[in-house]
All heavy atoms as an XYZ file, in Angstrom:
980
protein
N       0.844     -1.210      0.006
C      -0.074      0.026     -0.010
C       0.862      1.214     -0.042
O       1.876      1.269      0.750
C      -0.959     -0.036      1.263
C      -1.829      1.155      1.361
S      -3.095      1.044      2.637
C      -2.266      0.151      4.012
N       0.540      2.212     -0.815
C       1.233      3.448     -0.893
C       0.431      4.629     -0.347
O      -0.732      4.760     -0.607
C       1.493      3.732     -2.397
O       2.271      2.617     -2.925
C       2.345      5.011     -2.503
N       1.108      5.401      0.494
C       0.506      6.631      1.083
C       0.545      7.769      0.028
O       1.630      8.100     -0.471
C       1.178      7.103      2.345
O       1.179      5.961      3.265
C       0.539      8.253      2.995
N      -0.576      8.298     -0.259
C      -0.694      9.439     -1.133
C      -0.517     10.786     -0.369
O       0.246     11.643     -0.855
C      -2.009      9.458     -1.935
C      -2.173      8.147     -2.728
C      -2.130     10.647     -2.884
C      -1.161      7.923     -3.738
N      -1.271     10.918      0.644
C      -1.213     12.124      1.434
C      -1.545     11.869      2.860
O      -2.538     11.047      3.137
C      -2.152     13.203      0.849
O      -2.144     14.385      1.496
N      -0.969     12.514      3.845
C      -1.329     12.397      5.261
C      -1.632     13.803      5.804
O      -0.831     14.738      5.554
C      -0.177     11.832      6.126
C       0.204     10.421      5.727
O       1.344     10.026      5.791
N      -0.805      9.553      5.324
N      -2.774     13.990      6.514
C      -3.071     15.230      7.026
C      -3.580     15.118      8.443
O      -4.312     14.240      8.715
C      -4.156     15.931      6.205
C      -3.731     16.314      4.858
O      -3.411     15.488      4.048
N      -3.612     17.593      4.571
N      -3.069     15.977      9.365
C      -3.653     16.111     10.702
C      -4.568     17.244     10.714
O      -4.266     18.409     10.224
C      -2.517     16.376     11.744
C      -1.700     15.063     11.746
C      -3.101     16.658     13.084
C      -0.413     15.296     12.612
N      -5.878     17.009     11.106
C      -6.866     18.049     11.022
C      -7.403     18.346     12.415
O      -7.821     17.353     13.097
C      -8.049     17.605     10.093
C      -7.455     17.329      8.690
C      -9.148     18.611     10.113
C      -8.436     16.634      7.802
N      -7.440     19.626     12.817
C      -8.090     20.094     14.024
C      -9.043     21.130     13.683
O      -8.633     22.157     13.160
C      -7.077     20.564     15.085
C      -5.988     19.400     15.356
C      -7.806     20.954     16.350
C      -4.948     19.879     16.335
N     -10.334     20.963     13.846
C     -11.407     21.930     13.421
C     -11.891     22.667     14.617
O     -12.178     22.114     15.681
C     -12.459     21.239     12.703
C     -12.010     20.644     11.360
C     -13.188     19.999     10.566
O     -14.243     19.852     11.141
O     -12.958     19.880      9.389
N     -12.040     23.975     14.382
C     -12.802     24.924     15.343
C     -12.340     24.843     16.749
O     -13.191     24.735     17.677
C     -14.274     24.697     15.124
C     -14.762     25.063     13.760
C     -16.221     25.185     13.573
O     -16.965     25.192     14.669
O     -16.709     25.441     12.478
N     -11.032     24.996     16.935
C     -10.473     25.168     18.310
C     -11.090     26.562     18.714
O     -10.942     27.582     17.945
C      -9.047     25.186     18.361
C      -8.386     23.903     18.053
S      -6.549     24.005     17.923
C      -6.291     24.567     16.292
N     -11.613     26.680     19.947
C     -12.202     28.026     20.316
C     -11.277     28.681     21.371
O     -10.846     28.008     22.304
C     -13.588     27.809     21.031
C     -14.669     27.560     19.918
C     -16.023     27.703     20.545
C     -17.072     27.622     19.445
N     -18.421     27.946     19.883
N     -11.105     29.912     21.126
C     -10.228     30.737     22.023
C     -10.872     32.071     22.299
O     -11.572     32.678     21.388
C      -8.832     31.018     21.411
C      -8.153     29.751     21.062
C      -8.122     29.286     19.806
C      -7.460     28.968     22.055
C      -7.432     28.143     19.480
C      -6.739     27.865     21.677
C      -6.753     27.348     20.411
N     -10.714     32.614     23.463
C     -11.204     34.033     23.775
C      -9.892     34.814     23.750
O      -8.900     34.500     24.379
C     -11.809     34.113     25.077
C     -12.521     35.452     25.258
C     -13.816     35.632     24.897
C     -11.800     36.529     25.828
C     -14.392     36.883     24.977
C     -12.414     37.770     25.999
C     -13.729     37.968     25.633
N      -9.878     35.865     22.868
C      -8.640     36.616     22.618
C      -8.994     38.139     22.402
O     -10.171     38.435     22.205
C      -7.777     36.018     21.495
N      -7.897     38.862     22.267
C      -8.022     40.282     22.139
C      -7.319     40.812     20.843
O      -6.348     41.482     20.910
C      -7.445     40.971     23.334
C      -8.170     40.605     24.645
C      -7.789     39.499     25.335
C      -9.199     41.364     25.069
C      -8.455     39.143     26.495
C      -9.996     40.949     26.254
C      -9.542     39.903     26.908
O     -10.190     39.541     28.008
N      -7.891     40.446     19.653
C      -7.302     40.861     18.379
C      -8.231     41.872     17.807
O      -9.408     41.755     17.921
C      -7.122     39.657     17.420
C      -6.325     38.593     18.053
N      -4.990     38.692     18.489
C      -6.693     37.254     18.266
C      -4.605     37.537     18.989
N      -5.528     36.627     18.840
N      -7.721     42.845     17.105
C      -8.574     43.795     16.341
C      -7.925     45.174     16.219
O      -6.994     45.451     16.969
N      -8.465     45.827     15.246
C      -7.954     47.240     14.939
C      -8.623     48.237     15.857
O      -8.036     49.213     16.300
C      -8.261     47.565     13.466
C      -7.815     48.966     13.118
C      -7.476     46.611     12.573
N      -9.856     48.044     16.216
C     -10.663     48.989     17.011
C     -10.127     48.832     18.513
O     -10.004     47.675     18.963
C     -12.106     48.720     16.983
C     -12.737     48.829     15.499
C     -14.137     48.410     15.607
C     -12.628     50.215     14.947
N     -10.003     49.903     19.240
C      -9.638     49.913     20.566
C     -10.467     49.033     21.469
O      -9.994     48.315     22.354
C      -9.632     51.370     21.026
C      -9.548     52.154     19.814
C     -10.119     51.290     18.721
N     -11.758     49.034     21.232
C     -12.639     48.283     22.060
C     -12.464     46.742     21.934
O     -12.598     46.001     22.850
C     -14.145     48.646     21.747
C     -14.702     47.811     20.652
C     -16.197     48.004     20.374
O     -16.595     49.178     20.311
N     -16.947     46.944     20.268
N     -11.958     46.394     20.759
C     -11.644     44.900     20.591
C     -10.508     44.389     21.484
O     -10.461     43.281     21.863
C     -11.305     44.624     19.123
C     -12.491     44.784     18.141
C     -12.084     44.685     16.683
O     -11.379     45.525     16.212
O     -12.405     43.575     16.161
N      -9.605     45.336     21.735
C      -8.465     45.016     22.634
C      -8.841     45.038     24.137
O      -8.021     44.621     24.984
C      -7.293     45.936     22.332
C      -6.722     45.663     20.957
O      -6.209     44.708     20.708
N      -6.959     46.695     20.094
N      -9.997     45.581     24.454
C     -10.461     45.693     25.839
C     -11.475     44.587     26.086
O     -11.413     43.819     27.090
C     -11.015     47.070     26.068
C      -9.988     48.135     25.949
C     -11.699     47.132     27.473
C     -10.577     49.562     25.885
N     -12.542     44.495     25.160
C     -13.626     43.503     25.366
C     -13.336     42.131     24.970
O     -13.690     41.165     25.588
C     -14.853     44.108     24.617
C     -16.017     43.062     24.709
C     -15.285     45.395     25.073
N     -12.546     42.014     23.879
C     -12.132     40.655     23.361
C     -13.288     40.047     22.596
O     -14.427     40.533     22.520
N     -13.011     38.811     22.081
C     -14.022     38.157     21.269
C     -13.717     36.611     21.299
O     -12.540     36.251     21.621
C     -14.058     38.681     19.913
O     -15.054     38.112     19.077
N     -14.642     35.822     20.753
C     -14.429     34.425     20.620
C     -13.880     34.189     19.145
O     -14.417     34.711     18.188
C     -15.668     33.606     20.791
C     -15.466     32.139     20.493
C     -16.117     33.763     22.258
N     -12.846     33.380     19.081
C     -12.239     33.075     17.759
C     -12.278     31.540     17.580
O     -12.085     30.790     18.526
C     -10.794     33.521     17.705
C     -10.659     35.020     17.775
C     -10.735     35.631     19.038
C     -10.549     35.759     16.625
C     -10.583     37.024     19.094
C     -10.490     37.136     16.642
C     -10.456     37.810     17.882
O     -10.406     39.096     17.958
N     -12.417     31.072     16.349
C     -12.336     29.630     16.007
C     -11.145     29.525     14.970
O     -11.111     30.171     14.018
C     -13.599     29.184     15.312
C     -14.760     29.195     16.346
C     -15.967     28.654     15.653
C     -16.619     29.687     14.700
N     -17.915     29.388     14.157
N     -10.261     28.524     15.311
C      -9.141     28.224     14.453
C      -9.236     26.846     14.043
O      -9.395     25.861     14.826
C      -7.759     28.489     15.294
C      -6.601     28.088     14.449
C      -7.740     29.861     15.859
N      -9.081     26.602     12.732
C      -9.026     25.267     12.139
C      -7.676     25.070     11.407
O      -7.226     26.087     10.765
C     -10.150     25.038     11.130
O     -11.398     25.059     11.824
N      -7.113     23.875     11.541
C      -5.829     23.615     10.917
C      -5.895     22.341     10.141
O      -6.476     21.370     10.661
C      -4.735     23.473     12.004
C      -4.381     24.771     12.771
C      -3.470     24.376     13.973
C      -3.573     25.690     11.846
N      -5.394     22.284      8.964
C      -5.185     21.123      8.209
C      -3.678     21.086      7.832
O      -3.208     21.912      7.050
C      -6.036     21.147      6.916
C      -6.034     19.836      6.154
O      -5.060     19.144      6.100
N      -7.268     19.565      5.517
N      -3.014     20.099      8.487
C      -1.563     20.071      8.380
C      -1.122     18.843      7.655
O      -1.356     17.651      8.000
C      -0.910     20.040      9.852
C      -1.421     21.264     10.661
C       0.530     19.845      9.780
C      -0.991     21.241     12.102
N      -0.454     19.104      6.505
C       0.099     17.985      5.705
C       1.489     17.547      6.274
O       2.386     18.431      6.401
C       0.246     18.482      4.272
C       0.694     17.309      3.319
C       0.687     17.761      1.855
C       1.159     16.631      0.982
N       1.228     17.130     -0.438
N       1.534     16.310      6.595
C       2.830     15.736      7.128
C       2.767     14.250      6.823
O       1.700     13.698      6.608
C       2.892     16.028      8.666
O       4.118     15.455      9.163
C       1.754     15.330      9.459
N       3.843     13.618      6.838
C       3.899     12.180      6.530
C       3.905     11.421      7.838
O       4.899     11.391      8.542
C       5.206     11.842      5.683
C       5.126     10.358      5.187
O       4.400      9.584      5.814
N       5.860     10.138      4.170
N       2.771     10.844      8.122
C       2.785     10.034      9.421
C       2.567      8.582      9.087
O       2.080      7.783      9.925
C       1.605     10.517     10.341
C       0.217     10.547      9.779
C      -0.535      9.403      9.509
C      -0.426     11.796      9.512
C      -1.746      9.448      9.101
C      -1.697     11.853      9.060
C      -2.400     10.669      8.802
N       3.030      8.131      7.911
C       3.062      6.709      7.568
C       3.738      5.796      8.592
O       3.077      4.793      8.936
C       3.619      6.465      6.242
O       3.042      7.341      5.239
C       3.542      5.054      5.731
N       4.867      6.220      9.076
C       5.615      5.398     10.043
C       4.784      5.239     11.363
O       4.728      4.185     11.946
C       6.973      6.106     10.294
C       8.013      5.201     10.826
C       9.357      5.853     10.886
C      10.408      4.948     11.440
N      11.736      5.502     11.440
N       4.089      6.382     11.799
C       3.269      6.205     12.984
C       2.023      5.326     12.731
O       1.623      4.537     13.631
C       2.796      7.694     13.334
N       1.504      5.443     11.532
C       0.357      4.565     11.238
C       0.690      3.102     11.185
O      -0.090      2.340     11.735
C      -0.217      4.915      9.880
N       1.922      2.747     10.825
C       2.336      1.327     10.768
C       2.761      0.892     12.204
O       2.381     -0.172     12.648
C       3.479      1.210      9.768
C       3.016      1.394      8.405
C       4.175     -0.196      9.923
C       4.087      1.529      7.334
N       3.500      1.784     12.918
C       3.991      1.366     14.212
C       3.120      1.616     15.438
O       3.310      1.134     16.522
C       5.346      2.059     14.421
O       5.046      3.468     14.649
N       2.141      2.511     15.229
C       1.206      2.927     16.424
C       2.067      3.582     17.479
O       1.848      3.415     18.628
C       0.467      1.713     16.927
C      -0.716      2.152     17.781
O      -1.332      3.190     17.560
O      -1.183      1.380     18.709
N       3.015      4.440     17.018
C       3.938      5.125     17.900
C       3.815      6.631     17.719
O       4.101      7.073     16.608
C       5.374      4.623     17.693
C       6.374      5.107     18.681
O       6.157      6.127     19.297
N       7.379      4.371     18.887
N       3.481      7.376     18.760
C       3.375      8.826     18.741
C       4.606      9.494     18.333
O       4.585     10.595     17.725
C       2.801      9.323     20.081
C       2.681     10.773     20.222
C       1.610     11.353     19.283
C       2.380     11.199     21.675
N       5.730      8.832     18.541
C       7.099      9.467     18.238
C       7.167      9.826     16.726
O       7.957     10.672     16.348
C       8.149      8.490     18.628
C       9.560      8.834     18.320
C      10.600      7.834     18.664
O      10.382      6.997     19.581
O      11.657      7.859     18.057
N       6.390      9.174     15.888
C       6.543      9.362     14.429
C       5.390     10.208     13.815
O       5.220     10.138     12.639
C       6.558      7.981     13.748
C       7.686      7.094     14.185
C       7.447      5.921     14.803
C       8.997      7.450     14.048
C       8.476      5.135     15.317
C      10.109      6.754     14.489
C       9.783      5.515     15.093
O      10.821      4.734     15.482
N       4.802     10.947     14.661
C       3.717     11.906     14.163
C       3.827     13.113     15.069
O       4.777     13.403     15.746
C       2.365     11.289     14.129
O       1.438     12.099     13.444
C       1.810     10.895     15.599
N       2.763     14.029     14.928
C       2.735     15.240     15.657
C       1.526     15.167     16.582
O       0.478     14.875     16.125
C       2.643     16.418     14.720
C       3.799     16.503     13.808
C       2.476     17.700     15.545
C       3.560     17.533     12.585
N       1.748     15.370     17.879
C       0.666     15.356     18.902
C      -0.347     16.492     18.664
O       0.043     17.570     18.566
C       1.268     15.428     20.315
O       0.372     15.708     21.267
N      -1.594     16.048     18.737
C      -2.733     17.112     18.610
C      -2.536     18.084     19.822
O      -2.857     19.244     19.604
C      -4.110     16.423     18.637
C      -4.383     15.316     17.746
C      -4.977     14.226     18.098
C      -3.794     15.373     16.436
C      -5.319     13.178     17.237
C      -4.061     14.308     15.536
C      -4.835     13.201     15.947
O      -5.095     12.236     15.089
N      -2.158     17.507     20.904
C      -2.114     18.396     22.182
C      -0.988     19.459     21.986
O      -1.245     20.571     22.381
C      -1.812     17.524     23.387
N       0.150     19.088     21.366
C       1.148     20.026     21.100
C       0.718     21.123     20.077
O       1.003     22.298     20.357
C       2.485     19.292     20.596
C       3.107     18.471     21.620
O       2.864     18.634     22.811
O       3.946     17.653     21.236
N       0.017     20.738     19.067
C      -0.507     21.689     18.067
C      -1.396     22.654     18.824
O      -1.353     23.826     18.635
C      -1.083     20.923     16.962
C      -0.200     20.102     16.175
C      -1.969     21.914     16.110
C      -0.837     19.163     15.170
N      -2.269     22.138     19.585
C      -3.345     23.002     20.291
C      -2.585     23.886     21.251
O      -2.890     25.145     21.247
C      -4.314     22.081     21.174
C      -5.226     22.869     21.981
C      -6.403     23.386     21.382
C      -4.926     23.200     23.365
C      -7.257     24.248     22.208
C      -5.749     23.999     24.086
C      -6.944     24.537     23.493
O      -7.714     25.254     24.195
N      -1.704     23.466     21.963
C      -0.952     24.317     22.963
C      -0.235     25.434     22.301
O      -0.273     26.597     22.767
C       0.051     23.506     23.798
C      -0.666     22.542     24.811
O      -1.892     22.745     25.069
O       0.039     21.662     25.362
N       0.460     25.196     21.243
C       1.164     26.282     20.435
C       0.130     27.213     19.847
O       0.459     28.417     19.864
C       2.051     25.585     19.373
C       3.247     24.790     20.003
S       4.209     24.163     18.680
C       5.287     23.135     19.753
N      -0.935     26.707     19.301
C      -1.930     27.585     18.766
C      -2.545     28.519     19.822
O      -2.673     29.654     19.651
C      -3.074     26.762     18.030
O      -2.539     25.895     17.073
C      -4.140     27.637     17.498
N      -2.838     27.954     20.990
C      -3.349     28.724     22.182
C      -2.374     29.802     22.557
O      -2.811     30.992     22.715
C      -3.586     27.715     23.285
C      -4.253     28.426     24.477
C      -4.567     27.493     25.546
C      -5.243     28.119     26.747
N      -4.506     28.093     27.952
N      -1.174     29.479     22.683
C      -0.128     30.408     23.096
C       0.001     31.627     22.068
O       0.086     32.831     22.466
C       1.244     29.782     23.218
C       1.348     28.888     24.416
C       2.603     28.121     24.614
O       3.561     28.345     23.652
O       2.711     27.274     25.481
N      -0.108     31.325     20.772
C      -0.108     32.370     19.777
C      -1.368     33.185     19.798
O      -1.311     34.397     19.560
C       0.118     31.783     18.386
C       1.576     31.206     18.177
C       2.687     32.187     18.395
O       2.589     33.390     18.115
O       3.729     31.737     18.917
N      -2.404     32.551     20.050
C      -3.747     33.293     20.130
C      -3.841     34.277     21.317
O      -4.514     35.288     21.250
C      -4.976     32.296     20.269
C      -5.302     31.617     18.920
S      -5.767     32.708     17.542
C      -7.308     33.329     18.229
N      -3.052     33.982     22.392
C      -3.009     34.800     23.539
C      -2.189     36.077     23.242
O      -2.324     37.017     24.103
C      -2.398     34.023     24.697
C      -3.412     32.946     25.282
C      -2.729     31.991     26.285
O      -1.501     32.057     26.443
O      -3.536     31.200     26.912
N      -1.435     36.134     22.267
C      -0.606     37.335     21.939
C      -1.531     38.237     21.084
O      -1.953     37.853     20.006
C       0.607     36.992     21.295
C       1.608     36.159     22.140
C       2.892     35.939     21.297
O       3.280     36.678     20.515
N       3.418     34.760     21.454
N      -1.739     39.467     21.614
C      -2.547     40.438     20.813
C      -1.978     40.825     19.521
O      -0.773     40.975     19.381
C      -2.748     41.744     21.638
C      -3.651     41.618     22.800
C      -3.805     42.947     23.461
C      -4.649     42.832     24.707
N      -4.883     44.138     25.424
N      -2.887     40.908     18.500
C      -2.499     41.406     17.158
C      -3.603     42.236     16.678
O      -4.794     42.030     16.996
C      -2.235     40.183     16.187
O      -1.053     39.560     16.494
N      -3.311     43.113     15.769
C      -4.349     43.937     15.145
C      -5.088     43.108     14.062
O      -6.292     43.140     13.932
C      -3.789     45.190     14.533
C      -3.444     46.180     15.537
S      -3.162     47.913     14.887
C      -2.345     47.655     13.388
N      -4.325     42.298     13.296
C      -4.849     41.605     12.136
C      -4.851     40.056     12.329
O      -3.816     39.532     12.890
C      -4.072     41.931     10.922
C      -3.908     43.295     10.592
C      -2.958     43.556      9.363
C      -5.284     43.997     10.257
N      -5.873     39.451     12.007
C      -5.959     37.945     11.963
C      -4.900     37.356     11.013
O      -4.470     36.314     11.208
C      -7.365     37.464     11.619
C      -8.463     37.828     12.590
C      -9.776     37.163     12.177
C      -8.096     37.272     13.971
N      -4.622     38.141      9.915
C      -3.566     37.765      9.016
C      -2.278     37.496      9.787
O      -1.554     36.527      9.463
C      -3.409     38.767      7.915
C      -4.520     38.943      6.948
C      -5.680     39.815      7.416
O      -5.706     40.228      8.615
O      -6.454     40.224      6.563
N      -1.946     38.391     10.679
C      -0.729     38.293     11.474
C      -0.810     36.996     12.418
O       0.147     36.286     12.557
C      -0.478     39.530     12.332
C       0.733     39.396     13.171
O       0.611     39.192     14.355
N       1.925     39.671     12.599
N      -1.922     36.782     13.014
C      -2.085     35.678     13.931
C      -1.928     34.409     13.138
O      -1.265     33.482     13.604
C      -3.498     35.753     14.611
C      -3.690     34.537     15.504
C      -3.734     37.034     15.374
N      -2.519     34.288     11.981
C      -2.397     33.098     11.181
C      -0.970     32.819     10.783
O      -0.444     31.733     10.920
C      -3.284     33.214      9.898
N      -0.282     33.822     10.342
C       1.136     33.727      9.972
C       1.967     33.247     11.216
O       2.786     32.320     11.040
C       1.718     35.054      9.455
C       3.167     34.993      9.214
C       3.597     34.472      8.072
C       4.142     35.356     10.218
C       4.999     34.352      7.798
C       5.426     35.341     10.012
C       5.919     34.784      8.765
O       7.277     34.664      8.539
N       1.761     33.845     12.424
C       2.532     33.429     13.646
C       2.352     32.028     13.998
O       3.226     31.297     14.294
C       2.248     34.396     14.739
C       2.835     35.825     14.569
C       2.724     36.618     15.830
N       1.359     37.018     16.154
C       0.583     36.405     17.124
N       1.117     35.487     17.896
N      -0.651     36.806     17.379
N       1.068     31.550     13.953
C       0.703     30.213     14.300
C       1.406     29.188     13.357
O       2.119     28.267     13.801
C      -0.801     29.907     14.273
C      -1.519     30.683     15.417
C      -1.101     28.432     14.422
C      -2.984     30.742     15.387
N       1.349     29.562     12.081
C       1.996     28.542     11.115
C       3.466     28.632     11.170
O       4.151     27.521     11.104
C       1.482     28.961      9.667
S      -0.266     28.550      9.398
N       3.969     29.768     11.352
C       5.484     29.878     11.513
C       5.941     29.101     12.713
O       6.936     28.345     12.581
C       5.901     31.418     11.583
C       7.371     31.499     11.522
O       8.084     31.102     10.632
N       7.894     32.149     12.650
N       5.263     29.184     13.725
C       5.668     28.482     14.961
C       5.583     26.998     14.760
O       6.436     26.191     15.143
C       4.771     28.847     16.130
C       5.002     28.063     17.407
C       5.115     28.857     18.578
N       5.400     28.114     19.756
C       4.854     28.210     20.939
N       3.949     29.137     21.169
N       5.159     27.450     21.936
N       4.494     26.455     14.077
C       4.381     25.055     13.836
C       5.451     24.594     12.907
O       6.012     23.565     13.124
C       3.019     24.760     13.289
C       1.828     24.993     14.324
C       0.481     24.834     13.605
C       1.908     24.008     15.452
N       5.729     25.306     11.755
C       6.810     24.904     10.940
C       8.156     24.826     11.611
O       8.942     23.957     11.465
C       6.923     25.986      9.736
C       5.983     25.652      8.616
C       5.115     26.693      8.170
C       5.962     24.439      8.007
C       4.261     26.474      7.143
C       4.977     24.218      6.902
C       4.241     25.192      6.539
N       8.435     25.862     12.535
C       9.663     25.847     13.176
C       9.737     24.685     14.273
O      10.889     24.180     14.584
C       9.861     27.163     13.948
S      10.231     28.551     12.790
N       8.662     24.258     14.756
C       8.634     23.244     15.851
C       8.646     21.868     15.318
O       9.091     20.942     15.985
C       7.390     23.458     16.760
O       7.497     24.726     17.360
N       8.068     21.639     14.128
C       7.918     20.284     13.566
C       8.411     20.226     12.103
O       7.817     20.650     11.220
C       6.440     19.859     13.554
C       5.853     19.940     14.934
C       4.859     20.976     15.227
C       6.150     19.035     15.886
C       4.335     21.047     16.528
C       5.623     19.116     17.158
C       4.708     20.088     17.496
N       9.603     19.655     12.017
C      10.319     19.507     10.684
C       9.524     18.818      9.614
O       9.619     19.065      8.451
C      11.622     18.887     10.919
C      12.618     19.062      9.732
C      13.972     18.489     10.002
O      14.589     18.994     10.984
O      14.350     17.526      9.285
N       8.618     17.864     10.082
C       7.863     17.029      9.200
C       6.753     17.722      8.501
O       6.143     17.175      7.586
C       7.420     15.707      9.846
O       6.541     16.077     10.865
N       6.313     18.897      8.943
C       5.191     19.603      8.332
C       5.645     20.128      6.955
O       6.603     20.751      6.763
C       4.766     20.704      9.209
C       4.144     20.257     10.454
C       3.665     21.591      8.418
C       3.685     21.326     11.494
N       4.736     19.729      5.977
C       5.014     20.229      4.578
C       4.159     21.386      4.266
O       4.631     22.291      3.426
C       4.663     19.029      3.636
C       5.528     17.840      3.826
C       4.998     16.606      3.041
O       4.363     16.765      1.991
O       5.241     15.446      3.505
N       2.950     21.393      4.759
C       1.944     22.475      4.359
C       0.972     22.626      5.520
O       0.638     21.699      6.098
C       1.269     22.063      3.074
C       0.280     23.062      2.501
C      -0.366     22.523      1.213
O       0.339     22.619      0.138
O      -1.483     22.047      1.211
N       0.530     23.880      5.542
C      -0.515     24.157      6.573
C      -1.610     25.047      5.961
O      -1.328     26.035      5.357
C       0.012     24.903      7.849
C       1.076     24.030      8.544
C      -1.175     25.204      8.806
C       1.828     24.882      9.660
N      -2.822     24.565      6.095
C      -4.014     25.326      5.749
C      -4.695     25.742      7.005
O      -5.101     24.897      7.823
C      -4.936     24.437      4.833
C      -6.185     25.265      4.313
O      -6.597     26.234      4.910
N      -6.692     24.844      3.166
N      -4.709     27.080      7.150
C      -5.271     27.618      8.404
C      -6.453     28.486      8.137
O      -6.447     29.322      7.192
C      -4.189     28.393      9.282
C      -4.773     28.842     10.565
C      -3.623     29.538      8.524
C      -3.731     29.411     11.544
N      -7.480     28.445      9.003
C      -8.652     29.303      8.990
C      -8.882     29.875     10.310
O      -8.870     29.119     11.319
C      -9.903     28.573      8.433
O      -9.630     28.031      7.120
C     -11.094     29.532      8.325
N      -9.085     31.165     10.433
C      -9.398     31.813     11.735
C     -10.654     32.726     11.503
O     -10.604     33.539     10.621
C      -8.220     32.649     12.291
C      -6.877     31.932     12.421
C      -8.598     33.355     13.597
C      -5.749     32.801     12.863
N     -11.677     32.474     12.330
C     -12.874     33.175     12.334
C     -12.969     34.003     13.624
O     -12.696     33.483     14.684
C     -14.139     32.344     12.179
C     -14.322     31.712     10.905
C     -14.194     30.308     10.776
C     -14.641     32.483      9.759
C     -14.435     29.770      9.540
C     -14.826     31.933      8.583
C     -14.769     30.456      8.409
O     -14.944     29.980      7.126
N     -13.464     35.150     13.527
C     -13.908     35.984     14.682
C     -15.443     35.959     14.737
O     -16.081     36.338     13.761
C     -13.369     37.465     14.528
C     -13.849     38.345     15.692
C     -13.446     39.822     15.459
C     -12.016     40.017     15.582
N     -11.651     41.480     15.585
N     -15.908     35.567     15.829
C     -17.388     35.606     16.023
C     -17.907     36.984     16.360
O     -17.184     37.733     17.031
C     -17.820     34.621     17.131
C     -17.610     33.176     16.848
C     -18.096     32.198     17.891
O     -18.588     32.612     18.913
O     -17.977     30.991     17.582
N     -19.073     37.337     15.954
C     -19.728     38.614     16.181
C     -18.768     39.794     16.039
O     -18.503     40.604     16.956
C     -20.208     38.642     17.632
C     -21.262     37.508     17.929
O     -22.078     37.280     17.113
N     -21.052     36.813     18.922
N     -18.296     39.987     14.833
C     -17.358     41.147     14.540
C     -18.049     42.422     14.724
O     -19.251     42.620     14.417
C     -16.988     40.950     13.108
C     -18.110     40.123     12.507
C     -18.646     39.211     13.582
N     -17.383     43.482     15.387
C     -18.041     44.741     15.585
C     -17.902     45.707     14.340
O     -17.176     46.616     14.273
C     -17.054     45.280     16.687
C     -15.750     44.692     16.476
C     -16.022     43.367     15.892
N     -18.622     45.272     13.263
C     -18.507     46.009     12.053
C     -19.819     46.576     11.589
O     -19.992     46.976     10.442
C     -17.795     45.225     10.952
C     -18.351     43.903     10.665
S     -17.375     43.005      9.536
C     -18.475     42.682      8.214
N     -20.919     46.457     12.386
C     -22.191     46.972     11.954
C     -22.902     46.125     10.882
O     -23.664     46.690     10.136
N     -22.615     44.887     10.792
C     -23.174     44.028      9.756
C     -23.729     42.805     10.361
O     -23.186     42.385     11.448
C     -22.162     43.592      8.747
N     -24.780     42.237      9.804
C     -25.372     41.019     10.278
C     -24.680     39.833      9.651
O     -24.954     39.435      8.585
C     -26.857     41.049      9.992
C     -27.585     39.811     10.572
O     -26.996     39.159     11.461
O     -28.719     39.579     10.149
N     -23.621     39.372     10.398
C     -22.930     38.231      9.900
C     -22.392     37.369     11.078
O     -22.112     37.956     12.133
C     -21.749     38.512      8.909
S     -20.447     39.517      9.663
N     -22.289     36.059     10.893
C     -21.958     35.182     11.972
C     -20.461     35.304     12.367
O     -20.040     35.270     13.466
C     -22.334     33.784     11.591
C     -22.047     32.686     12.693
C     -22.545     31.386     12.200
C     -22.200     30.352     13.361
N     -22.681     28.994     12.917
N     -19.620     35.245     11.237
C     -18.209     35.214     11.438
C     -17.517     36.056     10.331
O     -18.100     36.199      9.299
C     -17.630     33.822     11.223
C     -18.163     32.782     12.258
O     -18.118     32.985     13.440
N     -18.747     31.672     11.728
N     -16.347     36.516     10.600
C     -15.422     37.064      9.621
C     -14.088     36.327      9.846
O     -13.859     35.942     10.967
C     -15.299     38.595      9.746
C     -16.607     39.294      9.346
C     -14.720     39.077     10.952
N     -13.315     36.258      8.858
C     -12.022     35.613      9.088
C     -11.098     35.617      7.896
O     -11.339     36.242      6.925
N     -10.072     34.780      7.986
C      -9.013     34.728      7.075
C      -8.772     33.166      6.851
O      -8.894     32.380      7.787
C      -7.763     35.412      7.433
C      -7.988     36.924      7.549
C      -7.149     34.878      8.670
N      -8.260     32.863      5.704
C      -7.745     31.553      5.354
C      -6.462     31.625      4.570
O      -6.388     32.568      3.659
C      -8.845     30.760      4.547
C      -8.220     29.423      4.075
O      -7.781     29.298      2.953
N      -8.247     28.439      4.925
N      -5.462     30.868      4.915
C      -4.193     30.954      4.210
C      -3.690     29.528      4.150
O      -3.891     28.719      4.995
C      -3.211     31.864      4.959
N      -2.854     29.274      3.123
C      -2.140     28.030      2.903
C      -0.669     28.395      2.858
O      -0.325     29.293      2.034
C      -2.597     27.253      1.697
C      -1.824     25.997      1.555
C      -4.125     26.947      1.736
N       0.139     27.807      3.731
C       1.596     28.028      3.768
C       2.227     26.789      3.459
O       1.894     25.738      3.942
C       1.989     28.512      5.153
C       1.457     29.879      5.523
C       0.287     29.996      6.335
C       2.057     31.023      5.111
C      -0.184     31.294      6.696
C       1.619     32.344      5.489
C       0.530     32.381      6.192
O       0.069     33.624      6.593
N       3.356     26.878      2.749
C       4.257     25.711      2.466
C       5.654     26.117      2.961
O       6.057     27.351      2.926
C       4.349     25.418      1.010
C       3.064     24.729      0.463
C       3.327     24.146     -0.882
N       1.978     23.574     -1.400
C       1.379     24.042     -2.398
N       1.866     25.010     -3.113
N       0.191     23.511     -2.715
N       6.458     25.139      3.273
C       7.826     25.295      3.606
C       8.628     25.819      2.407
O       8.394     25.494      1.298
C       8.465     24.052      4.138
C       8.372     23.885      5.517
C       9.296     22.809      6.032
C       9.221     22.670      7.517
N       9.811     21.564      8.112
């Protein structure tokens, strides 16, 4: 059997954070949802059933949480920082597709979420 592609997926991690351009966003904060689709080769882990040959979901979550706790004006910056940290921490990552949504954005519009999506490669 040949592996075509391996992806670790974590959908809609929820964080309360203080990102935004408006001063009130940095005081009041908001709920954010982060989803990650990480391309990495975990074939060896699949065969051996050994965590040593893949990336722990808990480690991904912890690093994402730490980056979400750092204030930024732009979600574009937050997405970049999360992906950069993951690439620097895990050599086996080939590509990351990240989506970040802000719930209830203070922009005077009736919409559920606003956000960004980016795909980064090494």
